[in-house]
N, C-alpha and C positions, 0 to 999 in steps of 0.2 A: 503494500499499500504505499503510495506516495501522499505527502501531506504538507500543508502549511500550517504552523501554529503561531499566534502572535497575541499579545495583549495590546489593545488600542484604547486611546482616549476619545471620547465623543467631543469633538471640538466646536461643532456647530450642528444645529437643525434647522432646516428651512422648509417653508411650504413649496408645493409644487403647483403647476398649473392645474393638475386635479387636485380638488379639495380633500381627497380621501387618502393622499399619499403624502408622506414627509420624506425628505432627503436627509440622510444622516451622513456627517462627514467625520471620519475615524482617522486617528493619526497615531503612530508609533515612531517616536522620534529615534529611539534605539535601533530599530530596524530600517529606518527611512522608508516607511510603508504608510501610504495615504489610500484609504479606501472611502468612496461615497457609494451608498445604497439606499434604494427607495424601498420604503416599507410601509404597508398600510396603518393608518393611525391608530385604528382599533386592535392591532396585534401586539402593541408593545408599550411599555411605560419608561422607556430609555430616555434618559434627560442628559442635557449638556454636562460635561465633565464626569460622566459614568466611565467607568473602566469595563471594558469588554474584552472577553476572550474569543477568538475566532479560530476555528478550525475548518480547513479546506481540503478535501480528500477526493481522490479519484474512485473511491469505493463507499458504499453506503454506509452511514455513521449511526452510532447509537444516539437516540434522540432524547433518553432519559435525562432529566434536570437540564434540559436546554430551554432557554428562551425563545429561540427561533430556529427552525431548521428548513432548508431549502435544497431543491435540486434544480440544477441549470445546464446551461451550455455556454461555453467560451465562444463569443461570437467573433472577436477579432483581437489581434496582438499587433501593435505598433512599437517600434524601436526608434528612439532619437539617439542624440551623442550620449546623453548622460542618464535616459530612463527608459523603462518599458511600461507601456500602457496596455492593460487588458480590458476588455468589454465584455461582460457577462450578463446573460438574460436568464431570470428565473421566472419563466411564464409570464414574461411582459415586464416584470420588476427588474430594473437595471442596477448593474453594480460595476464601479469603474475602480481599478486598482492601479495604483502608481508607484513603482519601485525601481531602484537602480540595478536590482537582481533580475536575471531571467530564471523563470520558474517552468521548467519542463511540463509539469502537471497542468500549465494554463495554455495549453495549445489548442488553436481554433477547433471548434466542433466536437471537442471533448466534453463528455458529461461529467460535471463535478457536483460534490455535495457540501453544503456549508452548515455549520453549527455556529450560532451565536449565544455564548453565556453570560 
């Protein structure tokens, strides 16, 4: 099983055009990782400055004691001089990952599983 594990801080929460979704900005300074993810308002009580643990895997994950569990597809990977940008769709909910590291698990059209604790 290949996976990405990280603890991130919620740095910003903003509304989207759809009044039913919120866009969460998560950051890990230590790992130079930035994640932006859309989540329906009614699914979570996550607040700014909360610390969240994420687990991204290429295999189904145990969902016990998990705030949010999603299955999605990596749609696109873009590389610039200093960062990799990954776009993932979870049934229409969008997630964007920015990192200086290349992650083989995040190759386009691969199914991935996400847990947020």
